[in-house]
C-alpha positions as CSV (number, residue, x, y, z in Angstrom):
1,X,21.0,7.4,3.4
2,X,21.6,4.0,2.3
3,X,18.8,2.4,0.1
4,X,17.4,-0.7,1.7
5,X,15.3,-1.8,-1.3
6,X,15.4,-5.5,-2.5
7,X,18.5,-5.8,-0.2
8,X,19.0,-9.4,0.3
9,X,15.9,-11.5,-1.2
10,X,17.1,-14.0,-4.1
11,X,14.8,-15.1,-6.6
12,X,14.1,-18.6,-4.7
13,X,13.4,-16.4,-1.4
14,X,10.9,-14.0,-3.2
15,X,9.1,-17.1,-4.7
16,X,9.1,-18.9,-1.3
17,X,7.3,-15.8,0.3
18,X,5.0,-15.5,-2.6
19,X,4.1,-19.3,-1.9
20,X,2.9,-18.3,1.4
21,X,0.0,-16.4,0.2
22,X,-0.4,-17.5,-3.8
23,X,-1.1,-21.3,-4.7
24,X,0.3,-22.2,-7.8
25,X,1.5,-19.9,-10.8
26,X,5.2,-20.9,-10.5
27,X,6.0,-19.3,-14.2
28,X,4.5,-15.8,-12.9
29,X,6.2,-16.0,-9.6
30,X,9.7,-17.0,-11.2
31,X,9.2,-13.9,-13.6
32,X,8.7,-11.4,-11.3
33,X,11.3,-13.0,-8.8
34,X,13.9,-12.4,-11.7
35,X,12.7,-9.0,-12.5
36,X,12.8,-8.0,-9.1
37,X,16.3,-9.5,-8.3
38,X,17.5,-7.9,-11.5
39,X,16.8,-4.4,-9.9
40,X,19.2,-5.2,-7.3
41,X,21.9,-6.5,-9.6
42,X,21.7,-3.6,-11.9
43,X,22.8,-1.4,-8.8
44,X,25.9,-3.4,-8.5
45,X,27.1,-3.0,-12.1
46,X,29.7,-0.4,-12.9
47,X,28.2,3.1,-13.6
48,X,29.1,3.1,-17.4
49,X,26.9,-0.1,-17.9
50,X,24.3,0.6,-15.3
51,X,22.8,3.2,-17.6
52,X,22.7,0.5,-20.5
53,X,20.7,-1.9,-18.6
54,X,17.0,-1.4,-19.1
55,X,14.4,-3.5,-17.3
56,X,12.4,-6.2,-18.9
57,X,8.9,-5.3,-18.5
58,X,6.4,-8.1,-18.0
59,X,2.7,-8.9,-19.2
60,X,0.8,-11.3,-16.8
61,X,-2.0,-12.9,-18.9
62,X,-4.8,-15.1,-17.2
63,X,-8.4,-15.3,-16.4
64,X,-9.8,-13.2,-13.3
65,X,-9.2,-14.6,-9.8
66,X,-6.0,-16.7,-10.6
67,X,-3.5,-14.5,-8.5
68,X,-2.5,-11.7,-10.9
69,X,-3.3,-8.6,-8.6
70,X,-2.3,-10.8,-5.4
71,X,1.1,-11.3,-6.8
72,X,1.4,-7.4,-7.3
73,X,0.2,-6.6,-3.6
74,X,2.6,-9.1,-2.2
75,X,5.3,-8.1,-4.5
76,X,4.8,-4.5,-3.1
77,X,5.6,-5.6,0.5
78,X,8.6,-7.7,-0.4
79,X,10.2,-5.2,-2.9
80,X,10.7,-2.5,0.0
81,X,10.9,-0.2,-3.0
82,X,8.5,2.6,-4.6
83,X,5.5,0.7,-5.7
84,X,2.0,1.7,-7.0
85,X,-0.8,-0.2,-8.8
86,X,-2.9,1.4,-11.3
87,X,-5.8,0.4,-13.2
88,X,-5.4,1.0,-17.0
89,X,-9.0,1.6,-17.7
90,X,-9.1,4.6,-15.5
91,X,-7.0,6.8,-17.9
92,X,-8.0,8.7,-20.7
93,X,-5.9,10.5,-23.6
94,X,-4.2,13.7,-22.9
95,X,-6.6,16.6,-23.2
96,X,-9.5,14.8,-22.3
97,X,-11.4,15.1,-18.8
98,X,-9.8,12.4,-16.6
99,X,-6.5,10.9,-15.5
100,X,-3.5,11.2,-18.0
101,X,-0.9,8.4,-17.7
102,X,1.8,10.5,-16.5
103,X,-0.4,10.7,-13.1
104,X,1.1,7.3,-12.3
105,X,4.5,8.5,-12.0
106,X,3.4,11.4,-9.8
107,X,1.8,8.7,-7.6
108,X,4.8,6.7,-7.5
109,X,6.8,9.7,-6.7
110,X,4.4,10.7,-3.8
111,X,4.5,7.2,-2.3
112,X,8.5,7.3,-2.3
113,X,8.7,10.6,-0.7
114,X,6.4,9.0,2.1
115,X,8.1,5.8,2.4
116,X,11.7,7.7,2.7
117,X,9.9,10.2,5.0
118,X,8.7,7.5,7.3
119,X,12.4,5.8,7.3
120,X,13.9,9.4,8.1
121,X,11.3,9.7,11.1
122,X,12.1,6.5,12.5
123,X,15.8,7.6,12.6
124,X,15.1,10.9,14.4
125,X,12.3,9.5,16.7
126,X,14.3,9.1,19.7
127,X,15.6,12.7,19.6
128,X,12.0,13.9,18.9
129,X,10.7,11.9,21.9
130,X,13.4,13.7,24.2
131,X,12.5,17.1,22.9
132,X,8.9,16.3,23.3
133,X,9.6,15.3,26.9
134,X,11.5,18.5,27.8
135,X,8.6,20.6,26.2
136,X,6.1,19.0,28.4
137,X,8.3,19.6,31.3
138,X,8.5,23.3,30.4
139,X,4.8,23.3,30.4
140,X,4.5,21.5,33.8
141,X,7.2,23.4,35.4
142,X,8.5,26.5,33.5
143,X,12.1,27.1,33.5
144,X,13.1,30.2,35.7
145,X,13.6,33.7,34.2
146,X,16.8,35.5,34.8
147,X,16.2,38.4,37.0
148,X,17.4,41.8,35.5
149,X,17.6,43.6,39.1
150,X,21.0,43.6,40.7
151,X,21.5,42.8,44.3
152,X,24.2,41.4,46.6
153,X,22.2,38.2,47.4
154,X,20.8,37.6,43.8
155,X,23.6,35.1,42.7
156,X,23.1,33.1,45.8
157,X,19.3,33.0,45.8
158,X,19.4,32.5,42.0
159,X,21.7,29.4,42.2
160,X,19.4,28.0,45.1
161,X,16.3,28.5,43.0
162,X,18.0,27.0,40.1
163,X,19.0,24.2,41.9
164,X,15.5,23.6,43.5
165,X,13.9,23.7,39.9
166,X,16.3,21.3,38.4
167,X,15.4,19.0,41.1
168,X,11.8,19.5,40.7
169,X,12.2,18.9,37.0
170,X,14.0,15.6,37.6
171,X,11.6,14.4,39.9
172,X,8.5,15.4,37.4
173,X,10.8,13.7,34.7
174,X,10.7,10.2,36.7
175,X,7.2,10.6,37.1
176,X,6.5,11.3,33.3
177,X,8.7,8.4,32.4
178,X,7.0,5.9,34.6
179,X,3.7,6.7,33.2
180,X,2.0,8.1,36.3
181,X,1.0,11.6,34.6
182,X,-0.1,10.0,31.3
183,X,-3.8,10.6,32.3
184,X,-3.0,14.2,33.3
185,X,-4.4,17.0,31.1
186,X,-2.2,19.5,29.6
187,X,-2.7,22.5,27.1
188,X,-0.2,23.1,24.5
189,X,0.3,24.8,21.3
190,X,0.1,22.9,17.9
191,X,0.6,24.2,14.2
192,X,-2.3,24.1,12.1
193,X,-2.5,23.7,8.5
194,X,-4.0,26.6,6.3
195,X,-6.6,25.2,4.3
196,X,-6.2,26.3,0.5
197,X,-9.4,26.1,-1.5
198,X,-7.8,26.1,-5.0
199,X,-9.4,25.1,-8.1
200,X,-7.8,24.7,-11.5
201,X,-10.2,25.2,-14.5
202,X,-9.7,22.8,-17.3
203,X,-8.7,19.0,-17.6
204,X,-5.8,19.1,-15.4
205,X,-5.5,19.0,-11.5
206,X,-2.9,21.1,-9.4
207,X,-1.0,17.8,-9.2
208,X,-0.8,17.5,-12.9
209,X,0.9,21.0,-13.2
210,X,4.0,19.5,-11.6
211,X,4.1,22.5,-9.2
212,X,3.9,22.1,-5.1
213,X,1.5,24.6,-4.3
214,X,1.3,23.5,-0.5
215,X,4.9,24.1,0.0
216,X,4.7,27.6,-2.0
217,X,1.8,28.8,-0.1
218,X,3.2,27.3,3.2
219,X,6.2,29.4,2.6
220,X,4.0,32.8,2.0
221,X,1.5,32.4,4.7
222,X,2.3,32.2,8.3
223,X,1.8,29.2,10.2
224,X,-1.0,29.3,12.8
225,X,-0.9,27.9,16.2
226,X,-4.0,26.8,18.2
227,X,-4.5,25.6,21.6
228,X,-5.1,22.1,22.3
229,X,-5.7,20.3,25.6
230,X,-5.4,16.5,25.7
231,X,-3.8,13.8,28.1
232,X,-0.2,14.0,28.5
233,X,0.2,10.3,26.9
234,X,-1.4,11.8,23.5
235,X,0.3,15.4,23.9
236,X,3.7,13.3,24.0
237,X,2.7,11.6,20.5
238,X,1.7,14.9,18.7
239,X,4.6,17.0,20.0
240,X,7.2,14.3,19.2
241,X,5.6,14.2,15.7
242,X,5.9,18.0,15.4
243,X,9.8,17.9,16.4
244,X,10.5,15.0,14.3
245,X,9.2,17.2,11.0
246,X,11.5,19.7,12.4
247,X,14.4,17.5,12.3
248,X,13.9,16.1,8.7
249,X,15.6,17.6,6.0
250,X,12.9,17.5,3.3
251,X,15.3,18.6,0.3
252,X,17.4,15.3,1.1
253,X,13.9,13.5,1.3
254,X,12.9,14.5,-2.2
255,X,16.1,14.0,-3.6
256,X,16.5,10.4,-2.2
257,X,12.8,9.7,-3.3
258,X,13.4,10.6,-6.8
259,X,16.7,8.5,-7.1
260,X,14.8,5.4,-5.6
261,X,11.9,6.0,-8.2
262,X,14.2,6.1,-11.0
263,X,16.5,3.0,-10.0
264,X,13.9,0.7,-8.2
265,X,10.3,2.0,-8.8
266,X,7.8,-0.7,-9.8
267,X,4.4,0.2,-11.5
268,X,2.0,-2.6,-11.8
269,X,-0.7,-1.6,-14.8
270,X,-3.7,-3.9,-14.1
271,X,-6.5,-4.5,-16.5
272,X,-4.3,-3.6,-19.4
273,X,-6.5,-5.7,-21.9
274,X,-9.2,-3.0,-21.3
275,X,-7.4,-0.6,-23.5
276,X,-6.5,-3.0,-26.2
277,X,-8.3,-3.4,-29.4
278,X,-9.3,-0.1,-30.2
279,X,-9.7,1.3,-33.6
280,X,-13.1,-0.2,-34.2
281,X,-15.3,2.6,-33.4
282,X,-16.2,5.6,-35.4
283,X,-15.4,8.4,-32.7
284,X,-12.2,9.5,-30.9
285,X,-11.3,6.4,-28.7
286,X,-10.0,8.4,-25.8
287,X,-9.7,5.5,-23.3
288,X,-8.1,2.8,-25.5
289,X,-5.6,3.5,-28.4
290,X,-5.3,7.1,-27.1
291,X,-4.0,5.7,-23.9
292,X,-1.6,3.1,-25.4
293,X,0.0,6.0,-27.6
294,X,0.5,8.1,-24.4
295,X,1.8,5.2,-22.3
296,X,4.4,4.3,-24.9
297,X,6.8,7.3,-24.1
298,X,6.5,6.4,-20.1
299,X,7.3,2.8,-20.6
300,X,10.1,3.4,-23.3
301,X,11.8,6.3,-21.0
302,X,10.7,9.9,-20.6
303,X,10.9,12.8,-18.3
304,X,8.1,13.5,-16.1
305,X,7.4,16.8,-14.2
306,X,6.3,16.3,-10.8
307,X,5.7,18.5,-7.6
308,X,9.3,17.3,-6.2
309,X,11.3,17.7,-9.3
310,X,11.8,16.0,-12.8
311,X,11.7,12.0,-12.9
312,X,13.3,9.8,-15.9
313,X,11.2,6.7,-16.4
314,X,13.9,4.8,-18.3
315,X,14.6,2.4,-15.5
316,X,11.4,1.8,-14.1
317,X,10.2,-1.7,-13.9
318,X,6.4,-1.9,-15.6
319,X,4.4,-5.1,-14.9
320,X,1.1,-5.3,-16.7
321,X,-1.7,-7.6,-16.4
322,X,-5.0,-8.7,-18.0
323,X,-7.5,-11.4,-18.5
324,X,-7.5,-10.9,-22.3
325,X,-10.9,-12.3,-22.7
326,X,-12.2,-10.5,-25.3
327,X,-8.8,-9.0,-26.8
328,X,-5.4,-10.7,-27.3
329,X,-1.9,-9.4,-26.3
330,X,-1.4,-8.8,-30.0
331,X,-4.4,-6.2,-30.2
332,X,-1.9,-4.0,-28.4
333,X,-0.2,-1.6,-30.6
334,X,3.1,-3.2,-32.0
335,X,5.3,-0.4,-30.0
336,X,4.0,-1.2,-26.8
337,X,3.9,-4.9,-27.2
338,X,7.7,-4.5,-27.8
339,X,8.2,-2.6,-24.6
340,X,6.7,-5.8,-22.8
341,X,9.1,-8.6,-23.8
342,X,8.1,-11.1,-21.3
343,X,4.9,-12.8,-21.4
344,X,3.8,-15.2,-18.7
345,X,0.4,-17.0,-18.8
346,X,-1.4,-17.9,-15.6
347,X,-3.2,-21.1,-15.5
348,X,-7.0,-21.7,-14.7
349,X,-7.4,-23.1,-11.2
350,X,-8.5,-26.7,-10.6
351,X,-10.3,-28.4,-7.8
352,X,-6.8,-29.4,-6.2
353,X,-5.9,-25.7,-6.2
354,X,-8.9,-24.6,-4.5
355,X,-8.3,-27.1,-1.5
356,X,-4.9,-25.6,-1.1
357,X,-6.1,-22.1,-1.2
358,X,-8.8,-22.9,1.5
359,X,-6.1,-24.3,3.6
360,X,-2.4,-23.6,2.7
361,X,-2.0,-19.6,2.5
362,X,-1.2,-17.8,5.7
363,X,-4.5,-15.6,5.2
364,X,-6.3,-18.6,3.9
365,X,-10.3,-18.0,3.9
366,X,-11.0,-20.7,6.4
367,X,-8.5,-19.3,8.9
368,X,-10.1,-15.9,8.5
369,X,-13.7,-17.2,9.3
370,X,-12.3,-19.3,12.1
371,X,-10.7,-16.0,13.6
372,X,-14.0,-14.1,13.3
373,X,-16.0,-16.6,14.9
374,X,-13.4,-17.6,17.7
375,X,-14.2,-13.8,19.0
376,X,-17.6,-15.1,19.6
377,X,-16.5,-18.3,21.5
378,X,-17.5,-20.6,18.6
379,X,-14.9,-22.9,16.8
380,X,-15.5,-23.8,13.3
381,X,-13.9,-27.3,12.5
382,X,-13.9,-28.0,8.7
383,X,-13.2,-31.7,7.9
384,X,-11.2,-32.9,5.0
385,X,-14.2,-34.2,3.2
386,X,-16.0,-30.9,3.9
387,X,-13.2,-28.9,2.2
388,X,-13.0,-31.3,-0.9
389,X,-16.9,-30.5,-1.2
390,X,-16.6,-26.9,-1.2
391,X,-13.5,-27.0,-3.7
392,X,-15.8,-29.3,-6.0
393,X,-18.4,-27.1,-5.8
394,X,-16.4,-24.1,-6.6
395,X,-14.9,-25.7,-9.5
396,X,-18.2,-27.0,-10.8
397,X,-19.9,-23.4,-10.6
398,X,-17.0,-21.8,-12.3
399,X,-17.4,-24.3,-15.2
400,X,-21.1,-23.7,-15.4
401,X,-21.6,-20.1,-14.9
402,X,-18.5,-17.7,-15.5
403,X,-14.9,-18.7,-14.2
404,X,-14.1,-15.9,-11.6
405,X,-11.3,-18.0,-10.3
406,X,-10.5,-18.2,-6.5
407,X,-13.2,-15.3,-5.9
408,X,-16.0,-17.9,-6.1
409,X,-14.7,-19.5,-3.0
410,X,-16.0,-16.0,-1.3
411,X,-19.2,-16.4,-2.6
412,X,-19.5,-20.0,-1.6
413,X,-18.3,-19.6,1.8
414,X,-20.7,-16.5,2.4
415,X,-23.8,-18.6,1.4
416,X,-22.5,-21.9,3.2
417,X,-22.0,-19.9,6.6
418,X,-24.6,-17.5,6.3
419,X,-26.8,-19.0,9.1
420,X,-24.0,-19.6,11.3
421,X,-22.8,-16.1,10.8
422,X,-26.3,-14.6,11.5
423,X,-27.1,-17.0,14.6
424,X,-24.0,-16.3,16.6
425,X,-24.1,-15.6,19.3
426,X,-27.7,-15.3,20.1
427,X,-28.9,-19.0,18.9
428,X,-25.7,-20.7,18.7
429,X,-23.8,-20.4,22.1
430,X,-20.0,-21.1,22.6
431,X,-19.5,-24.5,20.8
432,X,-17.8,-26.2,18.0
433,X,-19.5,-26.4,14.7
434,X,-18.7,-29.3,12.3
435,X,-18.7,-28.4,8.6
436,X,-18.4,-31.8,6.8
437,X,-19.4,-33.0,3.3
438,X,-22.8,-33.7,4.5
439,X,-23.3,-30.1,5.7
440,X,-21.9,-28.8,2.7
441,X,-24.3,-30.8,0.4
442,X,-27.3,-30.0,2.6
443,X,-26.6,-26.2,2.3
444,X,-25.5,-25.9,-1.4
445,X,-26.7,-28.9,-3.5
446,X,-30.1,-27.4,-4.3
447,X,-28.4,-24.3,-5.4
448,X,-25.8,-25.5,-7.5
449,X,-28.1,-27.9,-9.3
450,X,-30.6,-25.0,-10.4
451,X,-28.4,-23.4,-12.6
452,X,-30.3,-20.2,-12.8
453,X,-30.5,-19.8,-9.3
454,X,-26.6,-20.4,-8.9
455,X,-26.1,-17.5,-11.3
456,X,-27.5,-15.1,-8.8
457,X,-26.4,-16.7,-5.6
458,X,-23.0,-18.2,-6.3
């Protein structure tokens, strides 16, 4: 199966795609675009040298709400490669209760298996739908059974019955394809998953043992079937899904998934700053330096046992991010710092950035609120001076209270539109509501000027 990962996107195209959703942060976009394209370039290199080319892992440094996590989310969609986002603060040192760092590789393999499986399902979908159609026809018009009784007229009668049965099936098939029978109820057998209540004592879960218990128990225990009665339109989907599963070679899926993980997998480690700066306490620090030490061999390259097989992590790309308010990147252990050679600093957002964030991206907040209220027949009209005033207030509150970046716009817009959102459609009928600078000042000025109040409301 051909790997479609990162098939044709050049670095400039990747940046253009990210620009549709993220304002500014050009350096960070360039860094991830180059790293992503280098994954594809490495695949084109001769095999001897390919193993020697290691990915340049990246650390994104910047305050909260400037786009670090959003870059990761959008990158996942662009990459078409196995991708997981994990929080560094969720991990604990091996041997303690909690998730160990190897679980991120297992999550990545699970994602890759599902990705490859869905691709293969699409390939066999047409055949599965044909088989589902035949199964439904078998239920509606059962095929003729061969008569074992011998007689002179048996052959002639059998031929007539077969011909009649075929005509009836063809007639029924046409009605089935035209959708005339979609609402008709039908009873059919479906496979049921046998529930396995298993508990592993100790700090490890079943997944952490690297054993596919579901597959083992599935082979031992017989599959149960149960009767189900639904409309034909629903039955067709259920039966087609079952037929598609039978047509897929799971060994090939697992092999392809592991290959993709090893060659084009990407792991985004968020909140890396939360595990930096350990060693100041007196007791065992199970979620800081211990996690860094456990993270080191994974990033450097090691073999990890998963339920689908052993995965080599040498060529997985790691992108870490953190605000580094309290700690600095230099507070990470030196070995780990060396494994993240590229550092990119994301800038704090300005008032001009807020104006662009409100209007430019395809998922801009103002577009979202407009779409929500249009369902009630109310049109929100934001004027240019109204948008500038919202941006000014967001920037001012970030400076005075706490800089939470673009997330401040969520709190401000919720407060600003609170009355409109509550009164539609009872008190505000279908109409156009204009949001200008005067409207914004009237709603928010008193809260902004009262610093104690803005701490709680904005």
